[in-house]
N, C-alpha and C positions, 0 to 999 in steps of 0.2 A: 644728576650724574648716574640715576637708575635707568635713565631711557637712552644713554649713548651707547653706542653700538658701531662696532668695526667687523667688515668683512677682508681680510687680509690675505693677499697672492705673495710670497716673498722669497726673495734668494734663500732664506732658510730650508724651507720644504723644497723649494724648484729651482731645478737648473736654468741659467739665467737665458740659455737658447730657446729654452721652451716657455719661458715665461713672458717671453716678446711676442708672443704669438696671441698674448691678452689684453691687447691695450685694445680699447673702442673707437671706433672708426672717428675721429675728430668731426667729421659732415655730420650737423644737426647733432652734436654733442648734447646741447643743453635741451633742446625739446626732448631727446630721448630721457635725460636726466629728470624732467619735469613730468614726463610720464609714468617712468618708476615710481617717481614720488607721489604720483596722484593713486597709483595701481595698488601699491603695496603700503597704503598709509605711512608715510615716511613723512615728519614736520620737517627736518632740514635735512641736506644731505650735502658732502662733498667729496670730488673724485681724487685722489692722487695715483700717478703715473709717473716713475723715473724705471732707469733703465735695472733697477735690482727690486721693484714692487708694485705691486696693484693694490689700490687699497681704495673703499667705499667706507666712509665716516657718516654715520648719522643719528638722529634722535628719532626714535619710534617706539612706541610701547608695545607693539608686535615683537613676535618671538623668534628671534635669529639665529638659524640651526642650518644644517647642511641643506636641509630640503629648502630651506629659505633662499640660501644662496644659490641653489640649482634653478629654482625660477625665476630668481632674480637675473643670473647670467642669461637665461634663455630670454628673458624678457629684453637685453640689453643687446641681443646679438652677438656676446661677447665671442663665442668659440663655435665654428660650424660643424665642426667632428665631434661628433657624442664619445668618442673613446677618448680623445683629449678633454672633454668637460668633466669624465668622471675622474680623469688622473688629477684636475686640478682641484675638483671639491674633496679628494680625498686628501689633497695637500693644505687644503685651506684651513686659515687659524680665523678663529673667531674670538673676537673680547667683548665684554659688555660691563658697564658699570664704571666702578674704580679699576678694575682689569684694564679693560677702554682706554681709560685717562692716561692709566700708567705705560700702557703700549704707546700712545703717542707723544707722551714724553719723552719715552727713552727715543722714540724713532726722531723726533727734533733735534734729540743730543748726541744724534748718530754711534747712540749705543746698540741700536739695532742694524748699521749700516754694512756694507762688506769693508769698508775701512774705517773704524773708529776713530770720531776725531773729526772726520771731514764736515766742515760745515755747510756746505751746499745744500743738505736735506733740508735744514730750515728754510732756506728762501724758498725751494720746491715748494713746500708745505704752502706757506703763507702766498705764493703765486696760486697754487690751486685753491685754496679758499676763498681768497680775491676776486678770482674769474667766477668761482660760485656763488660769489656773494651779491656780484655784480649781477651775476643772470636771474637774480631773486630765489635763490637755491638752498639759502639759509636764513637764519633769523637773531633774534637775541638769545638763544641758547648756544649756537655755534660761537657767537661772538664773544661770549662768557668762557668758555674751551679755548679758543684761540688765544684770547688773552693770557691764559695760565699756559699756553704751549710755548709763545712766544717768552715771557717772561722766565719761563723754569731755563729753557734753552740760553737765552741770553746769560744767565746766573752761570750753565755750567761754563759755556764758553769764556767767562770772564774771572771767576774764581778757581778755574781748575786748570790744570797742564795738559787738560786733554786734545786739543787741538795747537799743542804749542809747536811740534816739530813735525814738518813734515816726514813721513814714512816710506812713499814710493820712489823710487831709484830715478826715475824721472823728474821729479820735484827736488830731489837733493841733489842731481845733476847741474839742473836749470840754478839752483841758488849759489853752486859753487863758481857756474858762471857768471852770474849777476852779480859774485863777489869780484869779479876780475875789471866790472866797470868798463865792458867795452862800449865802442860808440855804436848808436843803433845802425851808420850804413856800413859797419864791417860785415865782410866777404865770407858768407858762411857756405861749406861745402859740406851737404848731407850723403853719406854714404849708407846706401838700404833706405828701402822706403814702406819698411813693416811699420807696426804698430807702436814701437817703441818709439821710433824715429819722428813717427807721426806725432804723438804726442807730445816728444819736446819740441817741436815743430809749433805746436799749438800757443806754449809758452814764449817763443821766441817772436812769432808774431802777433801776441797779443801786448807785450813789451816794445813793439815800434821795429822789431828789426828786419829788415826789407832786400837784404841783396844775397841771395840763394843760388846754390848750383844742387841741382840733387843727381845723383848716380844710382842707377839700379840694374841690378843683372836683365830684368824686364822693365825694357825700356816704356811701358804703357802706364806701370806702375807708378816709375818714376816722373812720367808726368800729370799723373792724376794730383800727387804730391806737389808737384813744381805749379801748376794751375793754382792749387789754392795757396802757394806762398807766392804767387806772381814773380817766378822764377824759372831757370832754364830746366830743363830734362837732358841728363846723356844715359848711354849706356854705360856698364860698368869699365868696359874697355876703354872706356875714353879719357879715364882717368888720368894713364902715362902720357897723355898729348894735350892735358888741360895746361893753356897758358897764361890764365887770369889773375893768378894768385889769390892766396888767402889770406884770412886770420884764423878763424876756427875750421877745425873739422870736426863734424860729429858722425860717429860711423857706428851701426847695429846692422852686422849680417850674420847668416848662420855659417860662414865659411870655416874651415878645419883651419884652415892656414892664414897669416897675415895679408892681409887685403892692403894694407901700408905700407910695403917695401920701402928702403933705404934710398932705393933708386925711384920708386915714384914719389916718394917725400922731396926729394930732390928736386923732381922733376916739378912739383907742385910749386915750390918756394920760386921757382922762375927767377932766382938770383938773387931773392930778398933771403938777408940774414938776421931779420929781428925774431924776438920770441914767438912763436905760435899756440894756439891752444889745439889741445885733440880732445873730445869728450868720446871715451870709448867705452860705450854699454853692451858689448859682443861678450860673449863668451864661449869659447878661448877669445882671447883679445884680437881685433884687426888691425891693433899696431904691432909690430917687429918690434923686439925689446931693444936692438942697435940703434932704433931713432932715440932712445930718449939718454941713448949714452952720449951721441953724435951729435945731437942738436940740441939749442936750449926753448923746454917746450914745457907748459904749465900743462899736465897730464891728468885728466880726470877720468880715475875707471871704475868699472861697476863693482869690482871686489870691496875696495874699500867704503863705497856706498852702501852695498849692502848690508856690512856691519854697523854702519849709522844707523842704517832704518831698523835693523832688528834691536838696536838698543833704544829708538826712539818708538818702537810699537809697544817693547815692554814699559816704557815710562808710562805712555797711555794706557795701558791695563792698570798700571798701579793708582792712576786715578780714578778708576771705575767707581771704588767703595766713594770716594767723594761725591761721585756724580750722583749715583744712587739718592745717597744720604740727601744731597739739594731736590731732588725729585721726589722724595716721601715728604719731605716738609712744605713743598709747594704745593702737594695733593691734599696736607692737612688741612692749608691755611685757604686753599680754594674750597674743600668743604664747607669751611664757614661762611665764605663768599657766597655760595651757592644759597644757604640757609638763609642767610639775610635777604637775597634778592628774591627767597619765594615769599617771605613776608612782605617784602616791597610789591611784588605782583598782587600778593591776595589783597594788600589794603588801598592799594590804589583806589578804591572808590568811595574811602572813607572822606578824603576831602571834599566831595561831591556831596556827599550826605550831609556833612556836616552844615554847608552852605546851603541845601535845601530847606534842614531844620531852622538855621538862623533866618530865612528868607521867610519860613511859614511865620516863625515867631512875631517876626517885626511887621509882616503885612498882612497876617490874619488873627493870629491870637490874641495878640497885645496891638493890634493895628490904631484902636481908640485910644489906648494910653499912650502912645509912642505921640501919635497926632498932637495930642492934649499938652506935650511938653514945651516949654519954650526951646531956641536956638541950641541954648548953652546946654541945658540939659542934656538935647539929643545928642550933640558932638561928644559929651561925656560919654553916652551910653553906648556911641557907637566903637568911641576907644576900648572900651570895658570888652565889648562882644569882640571886637577885632583879634583882640589880646586872648580873651578864652578860645578864639574860633583857632589859632594858629597851634595853643596849646595842646588844644583837644585833635590838633590833626597830627603834630608830634610825640607827644607822650606815647600814647599805644604803640606806636610803631617802634620806639627806643624801648619800650618796655619786652614788647614780643623779640625785639632780636635779643635782649639782656637775657631772656628765658633761653632762648635758643643755645646763645653762647655757654650761657652756666649750666646746660645741661647736656 
């Protein structure tokens, strides 16, 4: 654990829009990492880049400080602007030894994420490690650390409620929509092509919804979202003339007045009388209150979802203490594993040495005596030597492990 080091640039110290400038060009990435590995005397390394962090995890005897980080960044050509480089270096977080492992465990358990409890980070870490492993950038040391990272994260997600309930309005809205058990070919009208509607559209597409019409003030933005969804794009003004019917309306615009008036809603129904669903994530609502009074509607709005999200977030933070206890237990257990592994590595040559001694004894030192034995006596001797050989190999290793554990 002594030589585990982490150089981290994260959302905690750096604005996300700035952090996006710090990603290494993927072209020849493996070659670049092999080069810095050799240049800086790094035994093993893997590189993690997500939307809110860029980190380098390495095993090295070198002192890793801000000056090392500067040289490292320069060698990778991570930042072309000297001013930006200095800003990033001022915000860099450097971890080593136990602190580095604790940081990695907290990261894999999402305790260091923008949204505590989101599981995606574990998959991202595993993918980053596997890619570097396949490229020959990691070895036995990083393999052991990754084993601890994955085991700890799985325990936290299984034994705590840290990821139990969704905390984003979009995920909550989709969960409520899913509970209505709509068929995959339900007709979905999306009003507004901003980030919120793009995000909920990803959920819909992931779960095989396929019948979309997108309305937006700027038709080009409607077209972009519609293209992603294989749907149709319309100007917002076309709502009043749309006559293909609908099952679900998802709306989120910046309008201060209702977009869906009783007149437009009646027109959109196109003579249908069944219960429809409206997901209104706008503040203020895009849906006129009269619609809820006059028509049968399943209405999902942002105000109620926000309250649920706040409660869910509070529940997650109450689980932090439990999660941190699991992390510390795993660090303690892993420290023992590392000690045992060091003994195993240090004593790898013991079996070979014992076999050499055996061969020398039989073929040189006591060769004449052995040759003078009858076949039965030689078979007994062989059994005795084999038994002693196994014991001489295992006993020192067991004793060494016991000494480490008891001290």
